[in-house]
Every structure is written in structure tokens, then in C-alpha cells.
C-alpha positions as CSV (number, residue, x, y, z in Angstrom):
1,M,-12.6,32.4,-1.4
2,T,-16.2,32.2,-0.7
3,P,-17.8,29.0,0.7
4,E,-19.8,28.6,-2.5
5,T,-16.6,28.7,-4.6
6,A,-14.9,26.1,-2.2
7,L,-18.0,23.8,-2.5
8,T,-18.0,24.1,-6.2
9,E,-14.3,23.2,-6.4
10,I,-14.8,20.3,-4.0
11,G,-17.7,19.1,-6.1
12,R,-15.7,19.2,-9.3
13,G,-12.9,17.2,-7.5
14,L,-15.3,14.6,-6.3
15,E,-16.9,14.4,-9.8
16,L,-13.5,13.8,-11.3
17,A,-12.7,11.1,-8.6
18,L,-15.9,9.3,-9.5
19,L,-15.1,9.5,-13.2
20,L,-11.5,8.2,-12.7
21,G,-12.6,5.4,-10.3
22,A,-15.7,4.2,-12.1
23,P,-14.2,2.2,-15.0
24,P,-11.8,0.1,-13.0
25,L,-14.3,-0.6,-10.3
26,L,-17.1,-1.5,-12.7
27,V,-14.8,-3.9,-14.6
28,V,-13.6,-5.6,-11.4
29,L,-17.2,-5.8,-10.1
30,A,-18.4,-7.4,-13.4
31,V,-15.5,-9.9,-13.4
32,G,-16.1,-10.7,-9.8
33,V,-19.7,-11.5,-10.4
34,I,-18.9,-13.6,-13.4
35,I,-16.2,-15.5,-11.6
36,G,-18.5,-16.0,-8.6
37,V,-21.2,-17.5,-10.8
38,V,-18.7,-19.8,-12.5
39,Q,-17.3,-20.9,-9.2
40,A,-20.8,-21.5,-7.8
41,A,-21.7,-23.5,-10.9
42,T,-18.6,-25.6,-10.8
43,Q,-18.3,-25.8,-7.0
44,I,-14.7,-24.7,-7.1
45,N,-14.3,-22.3,-4.2
46,E,-10.8,-21.2,-4.5
47,P,-10.3,-17.5,-3.6
48,T,-7.0,-17.3,-5.4
49,I,-8.7,-17.8,-8.8
50,A,-11.1,-14.9,-8.3
51,F,-8.3,-12.6,-7.0
52,V,-5.9,-13.4,-9.9
53,V,-8.6,-12.9,-12.6
54,K,-9.8,-9.6,-11.0
55,A,-6.2,-8.4,-10.8
56,I,-5.6,-9.2,-14.5
57,A,-8.9,-7.5,-15.4
58,L,-7.9,-4.4,-13.4
59,V,-4.4,-4.2,-15.1
60,A,-6.0,-4.6,-18.5
61,T,-8.6,-1.9,-17.8
62,L,-5.9,0.5,-16.6
63,A,-3.8,-0.3,-19.6
64,A,-6.7,0.3,-22.0
65,A,-8.2,3.4,-20.3
66,G,-5.2,4.8,-18.5
67,H,-4.4,7.3,-21.2
68,F,-7.9,8.7,-21.0
69,L,-8.0,8.8,-17.2
70,L,-4.6,10.4,-16.9
71,G,-5.5,13.0,-19.6
72,K,-8.6,13.9,-17.6
73,L,-6.6,14.2,-14.4
74,V,-3.9,16.4,-16.0
75,A,-6.5,18.6,-17.7
76,F,-8.3,19.1,-14.4
77,T,-5.1,20.0,-12.6
78,V,-3.9,22.4,-15.2
79,D,-7.4,24.1,-15.3
80,L,-7.3,24.3,-11.5
81,F,-3.9,25.9,-11.5
82,H,-5.0,28.4,-14.1
83,R,-8.1,29.3,-11.9
84,I,-6.1,29.8,-8.7
85,P,-5.8,33.6,-9.2
86,H,-9.5,33.9,-9.8
87,L,-10.3,31.7,-6.8
88,I,-8.1,33.7,-4.4
89,G,-9.0,37.2,-5.6
């Protein structure tokens, strides 16, 4: 395996990690900002409220997009396994 091939595969893996992590992180970020604004406007500074709402948003996001994300991960893994002989030789 050449260094260029290794870097290409590492790049593809990092790109997939970004694709898989972006939807849940963006949803939790948006919910956190909205909850922060609401808490600042109402002067209710209870950290439990923000945590519970973000946790519910994360679970809902994973329930909605989990099939897509898992499909991408499985497709990448199967493709990588099929390319192993070409990567080694």
C-alpha cells in the first residue's frame, strides 16, 4: 500500500465520520441555542432543562436519520472490504 492510497482511505473515512456526525451535532447545536435564548429571555437558568431537551432532540434525530446513517456506514464498510485486495496488491 502506497502512502497516497493510505491517505486517500483515511480521507474517505474522515469524510464519512463528518457525514455521520454532522446531523446529530447540528440538531443538538440548534436546540441548545434556542433553549439558551429562551432561558435567557425567561431568566430560568436550570441546566437540567437544556440537557433533557437536547437529549430528546438527539434521540429523535437518530431515530429519524439512523437508517440513512447506518446505510452509509454499512455501504462504506462493504466497499472497503471489497477493495482490500486492490489496496494490498
